[in-house]
C-alpha positions in Angstrom: 6.4 55.6 -9.5 4.4 57.6 -11.8 4.9 60.6 -9.6 8.7 60.1 -9.6 8.7 59.9 -13.4 6.6 63.1 -13.5 8.9 64.7 -11.0 12.0 63.7 -13.1 10.4 64.9 -16.3 9.6 68.1 -14.5 13.3 68.5 -13.4 14.4 67.7 -16.9 12.1 70.3 -18.4 13.3 72.9 -15.8 16.9 72.1 -16.7 16.1 72.4 -20.4 14.4 75.7 -19.9 17.4 76.9 -18.0 19.7 75.7 -20.7 17.5 77.4 -23.3 17.6 80.7 -21.5 21.4 80.3 -21.1 21.7 79.7 -24.8 19.5 82.7 -25.6 21.7 84.8 -23.3 24.8 83.5 -25.1 23.4 84.2 -28.4 22.4 87.8 -27.4 26.0 88.4 -26.0 27.5 87.0 -29.2 25.4 89.2 -31.4 26.4 92.2 -29.4 30.0 91.3 -29.6 29.7 90.8 -33.4 28.0 94.1 -33.8 30.8 95.8 -31.8 33.5 94.0 -34.0 31.7 95.0 -37.1 31.6 98.6 -36.0 35.3 98.5 -35.2 36.1 96.9 -38.6 34.1 99.7 -40.3 36.1 102.4 -38.4 39.4 100.5 -39.2 38.4 100.5 -42.9 37.6 104.1 -42.9 40.9 104.9 -41.3 42.7 102.8 -43.9 41.0 104.7 -46.6 42.0 108.0 -45.2 45.6 106.7 -44.7 45.7 105.5 -48.4 44.4 109.0 -49.5 47.1 110.7 -47.4 49.7 108.4 -48.8 48.7 109.2 -52.3 48.8 113.0 -51.6 52.3 112.6 -50.1 53.5 110.6 -53.1 52.2 113.4 -55.5 53.9 116.1 -53.4 57.2 114.2 -53.5 56.8 113.9 -57.3 56.2 117.7 -57.5 59.3 118.4 -55.4 61.4 116.1 -57.6 60.2 117.8 -60.7 60.8 121.2 -59.1 64.4 120.2 -58.3 65.0 118.9 -61.8 63.7 122.2 -63.2 66.0 124.3 -60.8 68.9 122.1 -61.7 68.4 122.7 -65.4 68.0 126.5 -64.7 71.2 126.6 -62.7 73.1 124.7 -65.5 71.7 127.3 -68.0 73.0 130.1 -65.8 76.4 128.4 -65.5 76.6 128.1 -69.3 75.5 131.8 -69.8 78.1 132.9 -67.2 80.9 130.9 -68.9 79.8 132.3 -72.3 80.0 135.9 -70.9 83.3 135.2 -69.3 84.7 134.0 -72.6 83.3 137.1 -74.3 84.8 139.4 -71.6 88.3 137.6 -71.8 88.2 138.0 -75.7 87.4 141.8 -75.3 90.2 142.1 -72.7 92.6 140.3 -75.1 91.7 142.8 -77.9 92.1 145.8 -75.6 95.5 144.3 -74.5 96.7 143.8 -78.1 95.5 147.4 -79.1 97.5 148.9 -76.2 100.4 147.0 -77.3 100.2 148.5 -80.7 
């Protein structure tokens, strides 16, 4: 009977050793996977930072283009005003010439 108990205890210890080695293996695999996940997360964060930076750059380029368009619009309006003023002056000179010819 004592031998049977020793044999059973030996089997139980063997099973426990097997379970312990399987748990160690699982822990090792989980640590490896966690390390890979952390590495991927770091790369994703880096990519997000670069994307945010590019988005900021694009925003400022668009703002500069908008400002440039406003400036060009104002310059065109100024030129239209000057052309209209010159047209009025030329018409007035033409009217003076026409009235002098009539005299």
